[in-house]
C-alpha positions in Angstrom: -35.9 5.6 3.6 -34.2 8.7 5.0 -31.6 10.4 2.9 -28.5 12.0 4.3 -26.6 14.5 2.3 -23.0 13.4 1.5 -20.3 15.2 3.3 -18.3 17.5 1.2 -14.8 16.2 0.2 -13.6 19.8 0.8 -14.4 21.2 4.2 -12.1 24.2 4.1 -12.3 26.6 1.2 -8.6 27.5 1.9 -7.7 23.9 1.2 -9.7 23.9 -2.0 -8.2 27.2 -3.2 -4.7 25.9 -2.5 -5.3 22.7 -4.3 -6.9 24.3 -7.4 -5.1 27.6 -7.4 -8.4 29.5 -7.3 -9.5 32.5 -5.3 -10.6 31.4 -1.8 -13.7 33.7 -1.8 -14.8 32.3 -5.2 -14.3 28.7 -3.9 -16.3 29.6 -0.8 -19.1 31.1 -3.0 -19.3 28.0 -5.2 -19.2 25.6 -2.2 -22.1 27.6 -0.6 -24.1 27.4 -3.8 -23.5 23.6 -4.1 -24.3 23.0 -0.4 -27.6 25.0 -0.8 -28.4 22.9 -3.9 -27.5 19.7 -2.0 -30.0 20.7 0.8 -32.7 21.5 -1.8 -32.2 18.2 -3.5 -32.5 16.4 -0.2 -35.8 18.2 0.3 -36.9 17.1 -3.2 -36.0 13.5 -2.4 -38.0 13.7 0.8 -41.0 15.2 -1.1 -40.9 12.3 -3.6 -40.7 9.8 -0.8 -43.7 11.3 0.9 -45.7 11.4 -2.3 -46.1 15.2 -2.4 -47.9 16.9 -5.2 -45.9 16.7 -8.5 -46.2 20.5 -9.0 -44.5 21.2 -5.7 -41.8 18.6 -6.5 -41.1 20.0 -9.9 -41.0 23.6 -8.6 -38.4 22.5 -6.1 -36.5 20.5 -8.6 -36.3 23.5 -10.9 -34.8 25.5 -8.0 -32.1 22.8 -7.5 -31.4 23.0 -11.2 -31.0 26.8 -11.1 -28.8 26.6 -8.1 -26.5 24.1 -9.9 -26.5 26.3 -13.0 -25.4 29.3 -11.0 -22.6 27.3 -9.3 -21.4 26.3 -12.8 -21.5 29.8 -14.1 -19.7 31.1 -11.0 -16.9 28.5 -11.7 -16.7 29.7 -15.3 -16.7 33.4 -14.4 -13.9 32.8 -11.9 -11.8 31.1 -14.6 -12.5 33.9 -17.1 -11.4 36.4 -14.5 -8.2 34.4 -13.9 -7.6 34.2 -17.6 -7.7 38.0 -17.8 -5.5 38.7 -14.8 -3.1 35.8 -14.7 0.2 36.2 -16.6 0.1 32.7 -17.9 -3.6 33.0 -19.0 -5.1 30.7 -16.4 -5.9 27.0 -16.7 -8.3 27.2 -19.6 -8.1 28.8 -23.0 -11.0 30.7 -24.6 -12.3 27.7 -26.6 -12.4 25.5 -23.4 -14.2 28.2 -21.5 -16.7 28.6 -24.3 -17.4 24.9 -24.3 -17.9 24.9 -20.6 -20.3 27.8 -20.8 -22.3 26.2 -23.6 -22.5 23.0 -21.6 -24.5 24.9 -19.0 -26.6 26.8 -21.4 
């Protein structure tokens, strides 16, 4: 069985930033990290399908996990920056940001 990565629901970072109110560069960085993780995960799936050595599979799976963690931390960092610079304090309060951060830790 061959896997095909799902197409992103958001093709243009400008559309995503307009929809979410976030910085276009930050959205682009997060999307790049997520697409990289998506490609790595597709590789892991192929490795499992091919019966590759479990050490190699786990090593690559750990890389996917780190890539997803970094994307999550980038999202939180962007929101923290917006909270500091936005007159209305951004979308999330300090407690909500802390909960998101701890969910990734």
